[in-house]
N, CA, C and O atoms as CSV, one atom per row, in Angstrom:
chain,resi,resn,atom,element,x,y,z
A,1,MET,N,N,217.090,-83.776,-266.033
A,1,MET,CA,C,216.763,-84.002,-264.642
A,1,MET,C,C,217.632,-85.089,-264.053
A,1,MET,O,O,218.057,-86.006,-264.756
A,2,GLU,N,N,217.891,-84.989,-262.774
A,2,GLU,CA,C,218.697,-85.990,-262.108
A,2,GLU,C,C,217.905,-87.266,-261.920
A,2,GLU,O,O,216.720,-87.241,-261.589
A,3,SER,N,N,218.574,-88.368,-262.135
A,3,SER,CA,C,217.939,-89.650,-261.869
A,3,SER,C,C,218.136,-90.000,-260.405
A,3,SER,O,O,218.906,-89.346,-259.701
A,4,TRP,N,N,217.444,-91.028,-259.948
A,4,TRP,CA,C,217.588,-91.444,-258.553
A,4,TRP,C,C,218.996,-91.948,-258.286
A,4,TRP,O,O,219.472,-91.859,-257.154
A,5,LYS,N,N,219.679,-92.478,-259.304
A,5,LYS,CA,C,221.054,-92.951,-259.124
A,5,LYS,C,C,221.994,-91.781,-258.838
A,5,LYS,O,O,222.881,-91.874,-257.989
A,6,GLU,N,N,221.788,-90.686,-259.557
A,6,GLU,CA,C,222.632,-89.508,-259.338
A,6,GLU,C,C,222.394,-88.922,-257.955
A,6,GLU,O,O,223.339,-88.509,-257.282
A,7,LYS,N,N,221.141,-88.884,-257.529
A,7,LYS,CA,C,220.839,-88.366,-256.197
A,7,LYS,C,C,221.432,-89.261,-255.115
A,7,LYS,O,O,221.977,-88.770,-254.127
A,8,LEU,N,N,221.325,-90.566,-255.304
A,8,LEU,CA,C,221.892,-91.513,-254.350
A,8,LEU,C,C,223.406,-91.364,-254.281
A,8,LEU,O,O,223.983,-91.387,-253.194
A,9,LEU,N,N,224.048,-91.212,-255.429
A,9,LEU,CA,C,225.497,-91.053,-255.467
A,9,LEU,C,C,225.926,-89.759,-254.783
A,9,LEU,O,O,226.911,-89.743,-254.045
A,10,ALA,N,N,225.194,-88.679,-255.024
A,10,ALA,CA,C,225.526,-87.406,-254.378
A,10,ALA,C,C,225.370,-87.506,-252.869
A,10,ALA,O,O,226.227,-87.032,-252.123
A,11,GLY,N,N,224.298,-88.110,-252.421
A,11,GLY,CA,C,224.087,-88.277,-250.976
A,11,GLY,C,C,225.133,-89.181,-250.352
A,11,GLY,O,O,225.611,-88.912,-249.250
A,12,ALA,N,N,225.490,-90.248,-251.046
A,12,ALA,CA,C,226.500,-91.171,-250.518
A,12,ALA,C,C,227.871,-90.508,-250.445
A,12,ALA,O,O,228.613,-90.729,-249.488
A,13,SER,N,N,228.213,-89.701,-251.440
A,13,SER,CA,C,229.517,-89.040,-251.400
A,13,SER,C,C,229.571,-88.003,-250.282
A,13,SER,O,O,230.608,-87.844,-249.637
A,14,LEU,N,N,228.471,-87.299,-250.047
A,14,LEU,CA,C,228.438,-86.346,-248.933
A,14,LEU,C,C,228.526,-87.077,-247.608
A,14,LEU,O,O,229.236,-86.630,-246.707
A,15,LEU,N,N,227.823,-88.185,-247.466
A,15,LEU,CA,C,227.852,-88.947,-246.227
A,15,LEU,C,C,229.232,-89.515,-245.945
A,15,LEU,O,O,229.717,-89.430,-244.816
A,16,THR,N,N,229.870,-90.090,-246.951
A,16,THR,CA,C,231.185,-90.670,-246.714
A,16,THR,C,C,232.246,-89.606,-246.477
A,16,THR,O,O,233.164,-89.816,-245.684
A,17,SER,N,N,232.134,-88.472,-247.148
A,17,SER,CA,C,233.118,-87.415,-246.882
A,17,SER,C,C,232.913,-86.837,-245.494
A,17,SER,O,O,233.882,-86.441,-244.846
A,18,ALA,N,N,231.674,-86.780,-245.023
A,18,ALA,CA,C,231.426,-86.336,-243.648
A,18,ALA,C,C,231.944,-87.360,-242.650
A,18,ALA,O,O,232.381,-86.992,-241.560
A,19,SER,N,N,231.900,-88.641,-243.006
A,19,SER,CA,C,232.407,-89.662,-242.087
A,19,SER,C,C,233.913,-89.542,-241.911
A,19,SER,O,O,234.446,-89.967,-240.885
A,20,THR,N,N,234.608,-88.975,-242.887
A,20,THR,CA,C,236.039,-88.752,-242.721
A,20,THR,C,C,236.301,-87.715,-241.630
A,20,THR,O,O,237.329,-87.764,-240.954
A,21,LEU,N,N,235.378,-86.789,-241.464
A,21,LEU,CA,C,235.514,-85.825,-240.373
A,21,LEU,C,C,235.325,-86.499,-239.030
A,21,LEU,O,O,236.033,-86.203,-238.068
A,22,VAL,N,N,234.356,-87.417,-238.972
A,22,VAL,CA,C,234.070,-88.109,-237.720
A,22,VAL,C,C,235.278,-88.922,-237.278
A,22,VAL,O,O,235.592,-88.968,-236.088
A,23,CYS,N,N,235.954,-89.559,-238.216
A,23,CYS,CA,C,237.065,-90.434,-237.841
A,23,CYS,C,C,238.311,-89.647,-237.478
A,23,CYS,O,O,239.071,-90.076,-236.610
A,24,CYS,N,N,238.537,-88.530,-238.103
A,24,CYS,CA,C,239.858,-87.931,-237.970
A,24,CYS,C,C,239.877,-86.451,-237.584
A,24,CYS,O,O,240.633,-86.060,-236.695
A,25,ALA,N,N,239.074,-85.638,-238.224
A,25,ALA,CA,C,239.147,-84.197,-237.968
A,25,ALA,C,C,238.489,-83.816,-236.644
A,25,ALA,O,O,239.023,-82.992,-235.903
A,26,MET,N,N,237.352,-84.399,-236.348
A,26,MET,CA,C,236.646,-84.044,-235.114
A,26,MET,C,C,237.463,-84.399,-233.866
A,26,MET,O,O,237.571,-83.561,-232.971
A,27,PRO,N,N,238.045,-85.604,-233.764
A,27,PRO,CA,C,238.884,-85.874,-232.589
A,27,PRO,C,C,240.066,-84.923,-232.473
A,27,PRO,O,O,240.400,-84.479,-231.374
A,28,ALA,N,N,240.702,-84.606,-233.599
A,28,ALA,CA,C,241.834,-83.683,-233.557
A,28,ALA,C,C,241.392,-82.296,-233.103
A,28,ALA,O,O,242.101,-81.631,-232.348
A,29,LEU,N,N,240.222,-81.862,-233.563
A,29,LEU,CA,C,239.701,-80.556,-233.157
A,29,LEU,C,C,239.407,-80.530,-231.665
A,29,LEU,O,O,239.760,-79.569,-230.981
A,30,PHE,N,N,238.767,-81.572,-231.156
A,30,PHE,CA,C,238.452,-81.615,-229.727
A,30,PHE,C,C,239.712,-81.574,-228.873
A,30,PHE,O,O,239.770,-80.847,-227.881
A,31,VAL,N,N,240.711,-82.345,-229.253
A,31,VAL,CA,C,241.949,-82.370,-228.482
A,31,VAL,C,C,242.663,-81.028,-228.572
A,31,VAL,O,O,243.208,-80.545,-227.579
A,32,THR,N,N,242.664,-80.420,-229.766
A,32,THR,CA,C,243.302,-79.115,-229.944
A,32,THR,C,C,242.641,-78.048,-229.085
A,32,THR,O,O,243.316,-77.180,-228.531
A,33,LEU,N,N,241.326,-78.115,-228.978
A,33,LEU,CA,C,240.599,-77.129,-228.174
A,33,LEU,C,C,240.620,-77.444,-226.679
A,33,LEU,O,O,240.034,-76.714,-225.879
A,34,GLY,N,N,241.288,-78.520,-226.310
A,34,GLY,CA,C,241.360,-78.885,-224.905
A,34,GLY,C,C,240.110,-79.602,-224.425
A,34,GLY,O,O,239.813,-79.618,-223.230
A,35,ALA,N,N,239.387,-80.189,-225.351
A,35,ALA,CA,C,238.146,-80.876,-224.992
A,35,ALA,C,C,238.329,-82.385,-225.113
A,35,ALA,O,O,237.458,-83.083,-225.632
A,36,GLY,N,N,239.458,-82.882,-224.636
A,36,GLY,CA,C,239.721,-84.311,-224.675
A,36,GLY,C,C,238.710,-85.095,-223.869
A,36,GLY,O,O,238.343,-86.209,-224.242
A,37,ALA,N,N,238.250,-84.514,-222.745
A,37,ALA,CA,C,237.241,-85.183,-221.925
A,37,ALA,C,C,235.915,-85.290,-222.679
A,37,ALA,O,O,235.193,-86.277,-222.540
A,38,THR,N,N,235.606,-84.281,-223.468
A,38,THR,CA,C,234.394,-84.330,-224.288
A,38,THR,C,C,234.502,-85.441,-225.322
A,38,THR,O,O,233.542,-86.174,-225.562
A,39,LEU,N,N,235.669,-85.558,-225.927
A,39,LEU,CA,C,235.883,-86.628,-226.896
A,39,LEU,C,C,235.767,-87.991,-226.231
A,39,LEU,O,O,235.161,-88.906,-226.790
A,40,ALA,N,N,236.340,-88.132,-225.046
A,40,ALA,CA,C,236.252,-89.405,-224.324
A,40,ALA,C,C,234.793,-89.723,-223.984
A,40,ALA,O,O,234.370,-90.873,-224.095
A,41,GLY,N,N,234.031,-88.721,-223.577
A,41,GLY,CA,C,232.614,-88.932,-223.291
A,41,GLY,C,C,231.836,-89.306,-224.529
A,41,GLY,O,O,230.942,-90.150,-224.471
A,42,LEU,N,N,232.167,-88.683,-225.658
A,42,LEU,CA,C,231.490,-88.991,-226.917
A,42,LEU,C,C,231.783,-90.423,-227.360
A,42,LEU,O,O,230.885,-91.137,-227.806
A,43,VAL,N,N,233.035,-90.834,-227.236
A,43,VAL,CA,C,233.405,-92.200,-227.615
A,43,VAL,C,C,232.771,-93.207,-226.663
A,43,VAL,O,O,232.406,-94.306,-227.080
A,44,THR,N,N,232.638,-92.846,-225.396
A,44,THR,CA,C,231.972,-93.728,-224.443
A,44,THR,C,C,230.492,-93.864,-224.784
A,44,THR,O,O,229.930,-94.955,-224.695
A,45,ALA,N,N,229.867,-92.768,-225.170
A,45,ALA,CA,C,228.444,-92.796,-225.504
A,45,ALA,C,C,228.180,-93.486,-226.828
A,45,ALA,O,O,227.176,-94.184,-226.976
A,46,VAL,N,N,229.079,-93.298,-227.801
A,46,VAL,CA,C,228.922,-93.895,-229.135
A,46,VAL,C,C,230.218,-94.621,-229.485
A,46,VAL,O,O,231.048,-94.080,-230.216
A,47,PRO,N,N,230.401,-95.835,-228.976
A,47,PRO,CA,C,231.669,-96.532,-229.214
A,47,PRO,C,C,231.897,-96.931,-230.669
A,47,PRO,O,O,233.014,-97.294,-231.037
A,48,GLN,N,N,230.862,-96.871,-231.502
A,48,GLN,CA,C,231.019,-97.195,-232.921
A,48,GLN,C,C,231.913,-96.191,-233.639
A,48,GLN,O,O,232.430,-96.480,-234.718
A,49,LEU,N,N,232.099,-95.021,-233.050
A,49,LEU,CA,C,232.972,-94.019,-233.673
A,49,LEU,C,C,234.411,-94.511,-233.778
A,49,LEU,O,O,235.149,-94.100,-234.674
A,50,VAL,N,N,234.807,-95.387,-232.867
A,50,VAL,CA,C,236.162,-95.911,-232.896
A,50,VAL,C,C,236.385,-96.742,-234.159
A,50,VAL,O,O,237.497,-96.785,-234.684
A,51,TRP,N,N,235.340,-97.394,-234.644
A,51,TRP,CA,C,235.462,-98.207,-235.854
A,51,TRP,C,C,235.930,-97.369,-237.036
A,51,TRP,O,O,236.761,-97.812,-237.829
A,52,PHE,N,N,235.392,-96.149,-237.154
A,52,PHE,CA,C,235.798,-95.272,-238.257
A,52,PHE,C,C,237.299,-94.995,-238.205
A,52,PHE,O,O,237.968,-94.980,-239.239
A,53,THR,N,N,237.820,-94.777,-237.010
A,53,THR,CA,C,239.240,-94.498,-236.869
A,53,THR,C,C,240.072,-95.733,-237.192
A,53,THR,O,O,241.115,-95.634,-237.839
A,54,GLU,N,N,239.609,-96.896,-236.741
A,54,GLU,CA,C,240.346,-98.128,-237.015
A,54,GLU,C,C,240.358,-98.474,-238.501
A,54,GLU,O,O,241.317,-99.067,-238.996
A,55,GLN,N,N,239.306,-98.110,-239.204
A,55,GLN,CA,C,239.160,-98.441,-240.619
A,55,GLN,C,C,239.333,-97.219,-241.527
A,55,GLN,O,O,238.741,-97.159,-242.605
A,56,LYS,N,N,240.126,-96.264,-241.102
A,56,LYS,CA,C,240.182,-94.997,-241.826
A,56,LYS,C,C,240.662,-95.134,-243.264
A,56,LYS,O,O,240.232,-94.369,-244.127
A,57,ARG,N,N,241.536,-96.083,-243.539
A,57,ARG,CA,C,241.980,-96.250,-244.934
A,57,ARG,C,C,240.821,-96.651,-245.829
A,57,ARG,O,O,240.678,-96.136,-246.938
A,58,TRP,N,N,239.991,-97.573,-245.347
A,58,TRP,CA,C,238.815,-97.986,-246.127
A,58,TRP,C,C,237.808,-96.855,-246.241
A,58,TRP,O,O,237.228,-96.642,-247.305
A,59,VAL,N,N,237.599,-96.131,-245.150
A,59,VAL,CA,C,236.651,-95.010,-245.174
A,59,VAL,C,C,237.084,-93.977,-246.208
A,59,VAL,O,O,236.266,-93.492,-246.990
A,60,PHE,N,N,238.370,-93.644,-246.211
A,60,PHE,CA,C,238.858,-92.648,-247.163
A,60,PHE,C,C,238.861,-93.176,-248.591
A,60,PHE,O,O,238.584,-92.423,-249.525
A,61,ALA,N,N,239.167,-94.445,-248.776
A,61,ALA,CA,C,239.161,-95.017,-250.126
A,61,ALA,C,C,237.756,-95.034,-250.710
A,61,ALA,O,O,237.555,-94.659,-251.866
A,62,ILE,N,N,236.789,-95.465,-249.918
A,62,ILE,CA,C,235.405,-95.486,-250.398
A,62,ILE,C,C,234.903,-94.072,-250.656
A,62,ILE,O,O,234.228,-93.819,-251.653
A,63,ALA,N,N,235.233,-93.154,-249.755
A,63,ALA,CA,C,234.828,-91.762,-249.950
A,63,ALA,C,C,235.451,-91.185,-251.220
A,63,ALA,O,O,234.787,-90.455,-251.955
A,64,ALA,N,N,236.713,-91.502,-251.482
A,64,ALA,CA,C,237.373,-91.000,-252.689
A,64,ALA,C,C,236.711,-91.556,-253.944
A,64,ALA,O,O,236.510,-90.829,-254.917
A,65,LEU,N,N,236.374,-92.843,-253.924
A,65,LEU,CA,C,235.694,-93.437,-255.081
A,65,LEU,C,C,234.339,-92.780,-255.327
A,65,LEU,O,O,233.992,-92.464,-256.465
A,66,LEU,N,N,233.581,-92.579,-254.260
A,66,LEU,CA,C,232.267,-91.954,-254.424
A,66,LEU,C,C,232.386,-90.495,-254.859
A,66,LEU,O,O,231.576,-90.019,-255.655
A,67,LEU,N,N,233.381,-89.787,-254.347
A,67,LEU,CA,C,233.579,-88.405,-254.778
A,67,LEU,C,C,234.013,-88.339,-256.238
A,67,LEU,O,O,233.581,-87.456,-256.978
A,68,ALA,N,N,234.864,-89.270,-256.649
A,68,ALA,CA,C,235.270,-89.299,-258.057
A,68,ALA,C,C,234.072,-89.598,-258.956
A,68,ALA,O,O,233.903,-88.970,-260.002
A,69,ALA,N,N,233.255,-90.546,-258.551
A,69,ALA,CA,C,232.057,-90.871,-259.334
A,69,ALA,C,C,231.093,-89.684,-259.367
A,69,ALA,O,O,230.499,-89.388,-260.404
A,70,GLY,N,N,230.942,-89.012,-258.238
A,70,GLY,CA,C,230.081,-87.828,-258.190
A,70,GLY,C,C,230.610,-86.703,-259.067
A,70,GLY,O,O,229.839,-86.017,-259.737
A,71,GLY,N,N,231.931,-86.514,-259.063
A,71,GLY,CA,C,232.528,-85.497,-259.924
A,71,GLY,C,C,232.335,-85.830,-261.395
A,71,GLY,O,O,232.068,-84.947,-262.210
A,72,TRP,N,N,232.472,-87.110,-261.732
A,72,TRP,CA,C,232.253,-87.531,-263.111
A,72,TRP,C,C,230.811,-87.283,-263.532
A,72,TRP,O,O,230.561,-86.840,-264.653
A,73,MET,N,N,229.855,-87.563,-262.642
A,73,MET,CA,C,228.444,-87.330,-262.965
A,73,MET,C,C,228.169,-85.830,-263.118
A,73,MET,O,O,227.399,-85.423,-263.988
A,74,GLN,N,N,228.799,-85.015,-262.274
A,74,GLN,CA,C,228.645,-83.556,-262.407
A,74,GLN,C,C,229.203,-83.093,-263.753
A,74,GLN,O,O,228.585,-82.287,-264.448
A,75,TRP,N,N,230.359,-83.606,-264.105
A,75,TRP,CA,C,230.997,-83.220,-265.369
A,75,TRP,C,C,230.140,-83.652,-266.553
A,75,TRP,O,O,229.958,-82.899,-267.509
A,76,LYS,N,N,229.621,-84.864,-266.477
A,76,LYS,CA,C,228.809,-85.399,-267.565
A,76,LYS,C,C,227.512,-84.595,-267.738
A,76,LYS,O,O,227.044,-84.410,-268.862
A,77,ALA,N,N,226.939,-84.125,-266.641
A,77,ALA,CA,C,225.656,-83.422,-266.695
A,77,ALA,C,C,225.803,-81.924,-266.957
A,77,ALA,O,O,224.798,-81.226,-267.092
A,78,ARG,N,N,227.018,-81.424,-267.029
A,78,ARG,CA,C,227.200,-79.971,-267.145
A,78,ARG,C,C,226.610,-79.397,-268.424
A,78,ARG,O,O,226.175,-78.246,-268.435
A,79,LEU,N,N,226.583,-80.168,-269.494
A,79,LEU,CA,C,226.068,-79.679,-270.771
A,79,LEU,C,C,224.699,-80.265,-271.117
A,79,LEU,O,O,224.185,-80.055,-272.216
A,80,ALA,N,N,224.122,-80.993,-270.182
A,80,ALA,CA,C,222.794,-81.566,-270.440
A,80,ALA,C,C,221.781,-80.430,-270.565
A,80,ALA,O,O,221.865,-79.452,-269.822
A,81,PRO,N,N,220.849,-80.538,-271.468
A,81,PRO,CA,C,219.885,-79.451,-271.660
A,81,PRO,C,C,218.897,-79.367,-270.509
A,81,PRO,O,O,218.504,-80.374,-269.921
A,82,CYS,N,N,218.511,-78.142,-270.207
A,82,CYS,CA,C,217.451,-77.893,-269.237
A,82,CYS,C,C,216.139,-77.746,-270.014
A,82,CYS,O,O,216.159,-77.508,-271.221
A,83,PRO,N,N,215.014,-77.884,-269.336
A,83,PRO,CA,C,213.726,-77.718,-270.022
A,83,PRO,C,C,213.580,-76.326,-270.637
A,83,PRO,O,O,214.249,-75.380,-270.221
A,84,VAL,N,N,212.704,-76.215,-271.624
A,84,VAL,CA,C,212.492,-74.948,-272.321
A,84,VAL,C,C,211.612,-74.009,-271.497
A,84,VAL,O,O,211.787,-72.792,-271.539
A,85,GLU,N,N,210.690,-74.565,-270.767
A,85,GLU,CA,C,209.788,-73.750,-269.956
A,85,GLU,C,C,210.592,-72.910,-268.968
A,85,GLU,O,O,211.445,-73.456,-268.268
A,86,PRO,N,N,210.350,-71.591,-268.886
A,86,PRO,CA,C,211.190,-70.701,-268.069
A,86,PRO,C,C,211.289,-71.108,-266.601
A,86,PRO,O,O,212.383,-71.086,-266.037
A,87,GLY,N,N,210.189,-71.474,-265.974
A,87,GLY,CA,C,210.236,-71.860,-264.560
A,87,GLY,C,C,211.040,-73.127,-264.344
A,87,GLY,O,O,211.831,-73.220,-263.406
A,88,ALA,N,N,210.837,-74.089,-265.203
A,88,ALA,CA,C,211.583,-75.341,-265.095
A,88,ALA,C,C,213.059,-75.128,-265.417
A,88,ALA,O,O,213.921,-75.773,-264.820
A,89,ALA,N,N,213.355,-74.242,-266.344
A,89,ALA,CA,C,214.748,-73.950,-266.693
A,89,ALA,C,C,215.469,-73.291,-265.518
A,89,ALA,O,O,216.621,-73.619,-265.233
A,90,ARG,N,N,214.792,-72.357,-264.833
A,90,ARG,CA,C,215.392,-71.723,-263.646
A,90,ARG,C,C,215.647,-72.759,-262.560
A,90,ARG,O,O,216.706,-72.765,-261.934
A,91,ALA,N,N,214.675,-73.628,-262.343
A,91,ALA,CA,C,214.840,-74.669,-261.331
A,91,ALA,C,C,215.991,-75.600,-261.696
A,91,ALA,O,O,216.759,-76.006,-260.823
A,92,CYS,N,N,216.117,-75.936,-262.958
A,92,CYS,CA,C,217.200,-76.795,-263.428
A,92,CYS,C,C,218.555,-76.145,-263.165
A,92,CYS,O,O,219.464,-76.795,-262.649
A,93,ARG,N,N,218.696,-74.879,-263.514
A,93,ARG,CA,C,219.966,-74.172,-263.293
A,93,ARG,C,C,220.264,-74.034,-261.806
A,93,ARG,O,O,221.411,-74.180,-261.383
A,94,ARG,N,N,219.233,-73.753,-261.013
A,94,ARG,CA,C,219.414,-73.617,-259.565
A,94,ARG,C,C,219.859,-74.950,-258.945
A,94,ARG,O,O,220.743,-74.971,-258.089
A,95,LEU,N,N,219.255,-76.041,-259.372
A,95,LEU,CA,C,219.633,-77.343,-258.841
A,95,LEU,C,C,221.038,-77.749,-259.280
A,95,LEU,O,O,221.753,-78.416,-258.531
A,96,ARG,N,N,221.432,-77.357,-260.471
A,96,ARG,CA,C,222.812,-77.632,-260.900
A,96,ARG,C,C,223.811,-76.879,-260.032
A,96,ARG,O,O,224.824,-77.436,-259.609
A,97,ARG,N,N,223.517,-75.608,-259.769
A,97,ARG,CA,C,224.410,-74.840,-258.895
A,97,ARG,C,C,224.447,-75.440,-257.498
A,97,ARG,O,O,225.512,-75.546,-256.891
A,98,LEU,N,N,223.286,-75.831,-256.991
A,98,LEU,CA,C,223.227,-76.444,-255.672
A,98,LEU,C,C,224.023,-77.742,-255.646
A,98,LEU,O,O,224.726,-78.019,-254.675
A,99,GLY,N,N,223.919,-78.536,-256.705
A,99,GLY,CA,C,224.701,-79.769,-256.799
A,99,GLY,C,C,226.195,-79.502,-256.770
A,99,GLY,O,O,226.951,-80.236,-256.134
A,100,LEU,N,N,226.621,-78.449,-257.461
A,100,LEU,CA,C,228.045,-78.091,-257.449
A,100,LEU,C,C,228.490,-77.618,-256.070
A,100,LEU,O,O,229.596,-77.931,-255.630
A,101,VAL,N,N,227.635,-76.869,-255.393
A,101,VAL,CA,C,227.960,-76.403,-254.039
A,101,VAL,C,C,228.085,-77.590,-253.093
A,101,VAL,O,O,229.030,-77.662,-252.307
A,102,ILE,N,N,227.143,-78.513,-253.164
A,102,ILE,CA,C,227.204,-79.700,-252.300
A,102,ILE,C,C,228.448,-80.526,-252.618
A,102,ILE,O,O,229.091,-81.055,-251.712
A,103,TYR,N,N,228.783,-80.635,-253.882
A,103,TYR,CA,C,229.988,-81.371,-254.265
A,103,TYR,C,C,231.242,-80.669,-253.729
A,103,TYR,O,O,232.159,-81.325,-253.236
A,104,ALA,N,N,231.279,-79.360,-253.826
A,104,ALA,CA,C,232.426,-78.608,-253.306
A,104,ALA,C,C,232.539,-78.766,-251.788
A,104,ALA,O,O,233.644,-78.902,-251.262
A,105,ILE,N,N,231.419,-78.750,-251.091
A,105,ILE,CA,C,231.431,-78.964,-249.643
A,105,ILE,C,C,231.954,-80.362,-249.333
A,105,ILE,O,O,232.749,-80.542,-248.411
A,106,SER,N,N,231.508,-81.347,-250.102
A,106,SER,CA,C,231.982,-82.720,-249.909
A,106,SER,C,C,233.493,-82.810,-250.099
A,106,SER,O,O,234.181,-83.468,-249.318
A,107,LEU,N,N,234.008,-82.152,-251.132
A,107,LEU,CA,C,235.455,-82.154,-251.356
A,107,LEU,C,C,236.196,-81.480,-250.199
A,107,LEU,O,O,237.250,-81.947,-249.769
A,108,GLY,N,N,235.634,-80.387,-249.708
A,108,GLY,CA,C,236.253,-79.701,-248.572
A,108,GLY,C,C,236.257,-80.555,-247.317
A,108,GLY,O,O,237.254,-80.590,-246.596
A,109,LEU,N,N,235.157,-81.240,-247.047
A,109,LEU,CA,C,235.101,-82.140,-245.890
A,109,LEU,C,C,236.124,-83.265,-246.035
A,109,LEU,O,O,236.818,-83.613,-245.079
A,110,TYR,N,N,236.207,-83.820,-247.222
A,110,TYR,CA,C,237.164,-84.896,-247.470
A,110,TYR,C,C,238.593,-84.399,-247.275
A,110,TYR,O,O,239.401,-85.065,-246.628
A,111,ALA,N,N,238.904,-83.239,-247.830
A,111,ALA,CA,C,240.258,-82.692,-247.709
A,111,ALA,C,C,240.615,-82.411,-246.252
A,111,ALA,O,O,241.741,-82.667,-245.826
A,112,THR,N,N,239.664,-81.888,-245.495
A,112,THR,CA,C,239.910,-81.627,-244.076
A,112,THR,C,C,240.183,-82.919,-243.327
A,112,THR,O,O,241.148,-83.006,-242.567
A,113,GLY,N,N,239.351,-83.914,-243.534
A,113,GLY,CA,C,239.558,-85.200,-242.887
A,113,GLY,C,C,240.866,-85.846,-243.306
A,113,GLY,O,O,241.573,-86.410,-242.471
A,114,PHE,N,N,241.201,-85.770,-244.600
A,114,PHE,CA,C,242.444,-86.343,-245.102
A,114,PHE,C,C,243.651,-85.672,-244.457
A,114,PHE,O,O,244.619,-86.338,-244.091
A,115,PHE,N,N,243.589,-84.362,-244.320
A,115,PHE,CA,C,244.690,-83.633,-243.692
A,115,PHE,C,C,244.923,-84.134,-242.277
A,115,PHE,O,O,246.052,-84.459,-241.909
A,116,PHE,N,N,243.855,-84.199,-241.478
A,116,PHE,CA,C,244.021,-84.616,-240.091
A,116,PHE,C,C,244.354,-86.102,-239.956
A,116,PHE,O,O,245.015,-86.495,-238.995
A,117,ALA,N,N,243.913,-86.927,-240.892
A,117,ALA,CA,C,244.166,-88.361,-240.793
A,117,ALA,C,C,245.569,-88.745,-241.240
A,117,ALA,O,O,246.189,-89.622,-240.639
A,118,PHE,N,N,246.078,-88.102,-242.284
A,118,PHE,CA,C,247.311,-88.574,-242.886
A,118,PHE,C,C,248.439,-87.556,-242.950
A,118,PHE,O,O,249.604,-87.953,-243.000
A,119,VAL,N,N,248.148,-86.275,-242.949
A,119,VAL,CA,C,249.191,-85.270,-243.162
A,119,VAL,C,C,249.636,-84.614,-241.860
A,119,VAL,O,O,250.834,-84.422,-241.651
A,120,ALA,N,N,248.704,-84.269,-240.990
A,120,ALA,CA,C,249.015,-83.477,-239.807
A,120,ALA,C,C,250.027,-84.153,-238.882
A,120,ALA,O,O,250.882,-83.486,-238.298
A,121,ARG,N,N,249.931,-85.468,-238.749
A,121,ARG,CA,C,250.863,-86.138,-237.828
A,121,ARG,C,C,252.305,-86.055,-238.323
A,121,ARG,O,O,253.231,-86.064,-237.512
A,122,TYR,N,N,252.512,-85.976,-239.631
A,122,TYR,CA,C,253.865,-85.836,-240.159
A,122,TYR,C,C,254.390,-84.414,-239.997
A,122,TYR,O,O,255.595,-84.201,-239.863
A,123,LEU,N,N,253.489,-83.455,-240.009
A,123,LEU,CA,C,253.893,-82.069,-239.811
A,123,LEU,C,C,254.257,-81.793,-238.348
A,123,LEU,O,O,255.033,-80.883,-238.059
A,124,MET,N,N,253.698,-82.578,-237.437
A,124,MET,CA,C,253.942,-82.371,-236.018
A,124,MET,C,C,255.256,-83.004,-235.551
A,124,MET,O,O,255.713,-82.718,-234.444
A,125,GLN,N,N,255.866,-83.851,-236.371
A,125,GLN,CA,C,257.115,-84.523,-235.966
A,125,GLN,C,C,258.305,-83.630,-236.099
A,125,GLN,O,O,259.425,-84.045,-235.800
């Protein structure tokens, strides 16, 4: 079974990888779709969003560390035994698959944010 530390780490890695979208991918998407005014209104309503953009190196570094730690925990738990009871064993396998799906989504969010934050501007030159 997952401990509270593993659950906290999984939630933190998902949150930080999603924050990479807030800092970099979402503004690029809005501007690409011609919704620059929407982005300006959003930043006016929530000016804290600018902090993510200003601190994007730290945001991405922390997100990478948490994703690496989450991946290590997933790898470590891959061979852990599930309970013998059939219902509990099914739940254990289902939660492991769900954990892998959430981890994969986190990696995808991180990769998308990383692309827009660091790679896309070099491709546009």
